[in-house]
N, C-alpha and C positions, 0 to 999 in steps of 0.2 A: 630478496627471498625472505619470507617470514619464518620465524622460529616457530616450533610446534605449539608453544604456549600462546602465540598470537594468531594462530590459524583459526579462521572462523569455524570450519568444520569441527576441529577438536573442541573449540569453545562451546559450540552447540551440543555436541554429543556429550560432554562433561555435565553440562547444565541440565539437559533434558533427560539423559539416560535413555531407557527403553520406551519412554512416553513421547519421545520427539515425533511430532507429525512430519509426514513426507515433505510437505511444502517448506517447513522450516530447514530441513536438510538441504533441499534444492536452493533455498535462500542463501544458506551458508556456503554452498558450492559456488553460487554466483558471485558472492563477495570474495571468495578465495580466488576465482578466475580473473576478476577485474580489481574492484576495491569496494569497500563498504559504502564510501561516499558516492561512487558512481552508481551503485545499485540503489541507494536510497533516493538520489535524484530522479532516477528513472521511474521510481514508484511514487514519488511525490511526498515522501515522508523524510523525517530528519535522520541523520546518521545515528543520533543518540537513541531514537526509537528502535532502529534496526539492531543496534548493539544490545539493547534490553531484551528484544525478542531472542536473539541468539543466546543470551545469558539466562533466559527463562525467568526474567524479571520485570517484563513489561506489564504494567498495572492496568492498561487500557483495554480496548476491544481488539483481541487478536483476530477476529473475523474480519475486521476492516483492513488490517494489514495483509491478511491472507488474500483477500480480494484484490488489493493493490498489486501484490506480488504476482498473482495469477494473470491479472491484466497486462502487467508490464513484461512478463517473462513466459507465460503460457498461453497467450492469446485469448484469455477468458473475456468474454463480452457480456454486455447487458443490453436490453432493448429500451432505449431512451424514448419516451413518448414525444419528445420534441425533435430529436436529431437522428432518431433511428438507432441501428446497431453500433455500439461503440465499445472500445476496451474499457474494462471495469475500472481501472486506475484513472482514466480520463473522466468517467462518470463521477468518481470521488472527487476529482479536482474541481469539477463544475459545482458539485454540491458544497464544497468549501467555499468557493467564490459566492455562491448564492446565499450565504449566511447573512450578507450585508448587501443591500440594494446599491447598484451603481448604474447610473444612466449614461455611462461612458460610450456605450454602442448598443445598437438594437439587439445584437445577439445576447449580451449580458442581461438585458432587460427580459428578453424571452426566456432565458435560462433561469433567471430569478423566479419568474412566475412558474415555469414548469417544475423546477426543483422543489419549490415550496409545497406543491401538490403531489409530488411523486411518492409512491409507496416505498421506493428504495431509500428515500431520505429520512431515515430513522434518526431520532435524536441521538447525537454523539457518534454517528456512523462515519462522517466524512472526515 
């Protein structure tokens, strides 16, 4: 059992106050229900990034983390021009992989080409 000081929901409410977005509250609730590490793995982000979001100290693109959360936990999807409809967190994972070319298999080659042309693949978004 967590102490109140270590509770992700309490941490988020304290850090964000009245300005806390709904998805951050839901993220904190998921972390409280399972664990921050499990949630971060499902989203494809580091535990430290999730901790920084909960503490309202994340210096990066919160929209990218929001999309990963909604893809992993709220069934948010994107239309991939190569693979069709997919969860948004899987799209982000492909975009991360596509930063470097790998000829390991034909799907990686296809996705490298598709992701590098995709409008969703904004600089720093993956």
